[in-house]
C-alpha atoms as one frame of an Amber mdcrd trajectory, in Angstrom:
protein
-100.701 -72.822  44.824-102.345 -70.236  47.129-100.496 -68.723  50.107-100.563
 -70.580  53.409-103.927 -70.377  55.152-102.119 -69.344  58.352-100.998 -66.080
  56.723-102.863 -63.261  58.454-100.795 -60.132  58.001 -98.692 -58.847  55.104
 -97.169 -55.388  55.559 -95.569 -53.038  53.044 -92.925 -50.583  54.245 -91.129
 -47.837  52.368 -90.332 -44.173  52.165 -92.801 -41.512  51.059 -93.417 -42.023
  47.335 -92.034 -45.569  47.130 -95.338 -47.033  45.936 -96.747 -48.644  49.081
-100.369 -47.704  48.423-100.203 -48.766  44.781 -98.678 -52.159  45.558-101.054
 -52.709  48.471-104.019 -52.298  46.156-102.540 -54.524  43.445-101.670 -57.369
  45.805-105.010 -57.130  47.586-106.737 -57.592  44.236-104.454 -60.444  43.141
-104.605 -62.476  46.357-108.094 -61.410  47.482-106.599 -59.958  50.640-108.220
 -57.171  52.658-106.279 -53.911  52.125-105.616 -51.538  55.000-104.544 -48.158
  53.628-103.234 -45.162  55.505-106.212 -42.912  56.211-104.725 -39.691  54.877
-108.075 -38.001  54.348-109.088 -38.165  58.011-105.683 -37.597  59.616-106.217
 -34.533  61.849-102.517 -33.617  62.043-100.914 -34.262  58.645-101.550 -30.908
  56.968-100.549 -28.991  60.104 -97.420 -31.129  60.411 -96.149 -30.307  56.920
 -96.780 -26.602  57.577 -95.087 -26.557  61.011 -93.160 -29.737  61.775 -91.670
 -28.760  65.175 -95.094 -27.820  66.549 -96.972 -30.916  65.383 -94.372 -33.716
  65.167 -95.126 -35.310  68.546 -98.882 -35.090  68.059 -98.636 -36.718  64.643
 -96.422 -39.577  65.844 -98.722 -40.363  68.780-101.710 -40.345  66.435 -99.960
 -42.800  64.079 -98.895 -45.066  66.942-102.400 -45.202  68.385-103.944 -45.796
  64.948-101.540 -48.590  63.976-101.803 -50.432  67.301-105.572 -50.457  66.858
-105.156 -51.795  63.303-102.851 -54.581  64.490-105.376 -55.599  67.131-108.132
 -55.695  64.514-105.964 -57.773  62.157-105.146 -60.409  64.754-108.743 -60.634
  65.921-110.154 -60.784  62.397-110.655 -63.751  60.101-109.327 -62.332  56.836
-105.754 -62.000  55.581-104.825 -58.314  55.603-102.226 -56.424  53.592-101.215
 -53.207  55.336 -99.876 -49.971  53.868 -97.031 -48.977  56.271 -96.107 -50.464
  59.650 -95.886 -49.422  63.275 -92.111 -49.990  63.172 -91.622 -47.164  60.692
 -93.031 -44.610  63.096 -90.742 -45.738  65.900 -87.528 -46.491  64.005 -87.638
 -44.047  61.101 -89.953 -41.065  61.443 -89.651 -40.223  65.140 -85.817 -40.588
  65.300 -85.466 -38.570  62.107 -87.651 -35.777  63.445 -85.550 -35.681  66.619
 -82.224 -35.689  64.732 -83.409 -32.841  62.516 -84.427 -30.769  65.524 -88.105
 -31.083  64.591 -89.028 -32.936  67.792 -87.791 -31.978  71.255 -85.659 -34.337
  73.309 -88.402 -34.521  75.929 -91.050 -35.500  73.393 -88.784 -38.011  71.648
 -87.837 -39.756  74.893 -91.493 -39.843  75.944 -92.541 -41.328  72.592 -89.688
 -43.866  72.515 -90.401 -45.049  76.051 -94.088 -45.435  75.235 -93.293 -47.526
  72.149 -90.853 -49.786  73.996 -93.553 -50.551  76.556 -95.985 -51.405  73.760
 -93.540 -53.421  71.648 -93.940 -56.738  73.545 -97.627 -56.636  72.609 -96.882
 -56.263  68.888 -96.745 -59.347  66.669 -94.581 -58.942  63.577 -96.221 -59.366
  60.141 -96.086 -62.795  58.522 -94.215 -61.101  55.676 -92.713 -57.621  55.513
 -92.237 -56.209  52.003 -89.788 -53.301  51.861 -89.900 -51.004  48.818 -86.380
 -49.665  48.444 -86.104 -46.564  46.252 -83.506 -43.903  45.478 -84.173 -40.215
  46.061 -84.816 -39.407  42.338 -87.403 -42.197  42.135 -89.162 -40.974  45.286
 -89.258 -37.373  44.071 -90.560 -38.405  40.650 -93.379 -40.488  42.111 -94.334
 -37.838  44.676 -94.603 -35.243  41.897 -96.686 -37.559  39.723 -99.350 -38.135
  42.373 -99.599 -34.410  43.135-100.732 -34.396  46.749-100.919 -30.754  47.805
 -99.736 -31.284  51.368 -96.569 -33.035  50.091 -95.418 -30.036  48.048 -93.364
 -28.705  50.956 -91.449 -31.938  51.651 -87.742 -31.137  51.722 -85.229 -33.247
  49.803 -82.982 -33.555  52.827 -85.988 -34.905  54.768 -86.536 -37.701  52.221
 -82.808 -38.446  52.079 -82.527 -38.790  55.833 -85.614 -41.030  55.917 -83.976
 -43.294  53.345 -80.938 -43.593  55.601 -83.079 -44.609  58.575 -85.034 -47.090
  56.447 -81.901 -48.820  55.185 -80.450 -48.980  58.691 -83.671 -50.533  60.041
 -84.031 -53.060  57.230 -80.385 -54.154  57.511 -81.071 -55.200  61.115 -84.663
 -56.401  60.730 -85.047 -59.895  62.197 -88.612 -59.914  63.515 -89.899 -62.097
  60.667 -89.712 -62.889  56.933 -88.546 -59.994  54.771 -88.746 -59.341  51.020
 -86.906 -56.332  49.564 -88.142 -54.909  46.242 -85.816 -52.536  44.334 -88.306
 -49.966  43.055 -85.681 -48.284  40.852 -85.615 -51.450  38.731 -89.155 -52.733
  39.254 -92.008 -50.685  37.819 -94.838 -52.842  39.154 -97.324 -49.985  38.709
 -97.008 -49.887  34.903 -95.404 -53.159  33.809 -97.275 -56.437  34.155 -94.079
 -58.473  34.009 -92.613 -56.550  36.959 -95.762 -57.094  39.026 -95.689 -60.787
  38.102 -92.087 -60.960  39.342 -93.125 -59.427  42.679 -95.950 -61.975  42.981
 -93.551 -64.853  42.296 -91.229 -63.640  45.031 -94.099 -63.289  47.502 -95.345
 -66.797  46.697 -91.849 -68.148  47.298 -91.560 -66.365  50.642 -94.962 -67.460
  51.885 -94.216 -71.073  50.942 -90.759 -70.935  52.526 -88.866 -71.702  49.354
 -86.310 -68.924  49.714 -84.256 -67.539  52.574 -85.518 -64.789  54.875 -84.032
 -61.944  52.818 -84.369 -61.741  49.041
């Protein structure tokens, strides 16, 4: 049985290295959904940010917010079902607060960004299904090293650890729509067909309303 025809927007959330891009591509192929990946290649701030986080943190977060709001508008106005790599909520509830707490974003910039997001939030429609890829720090580090992106070489372990804390806090309180949590430590969907098949079964169940909101 195919997913409901009313499904327009599936979003995948998760820390750096959790496998969002990989799973986005796999599910897009399986369901014939349109994938929306993060445009890392054309991001004008990402490399500068990893080299000097305090200087570029606000610029990067505003760029992401602008980019994701545009994507959400395109999704809702389009005809195809879209699966999205990362969400607008992660910028507001994970990355910006973490940068502020670590002293990598000034109080003035953080308050400006947070106020801007809160004014935009009423215009944002939650995804029809949010898939959260939950992963431990060793799993994240292993997967980041395997993909070998040069600009990620300087990511600090304490930065990833703090992000994980913000992610878990956000997901524990998430009530904007259906949510499916995948334990990446025990689900190697990238290399094992049976693990990917299990993820697909869980998604089918969520989209057909057979299970409860959290799984």
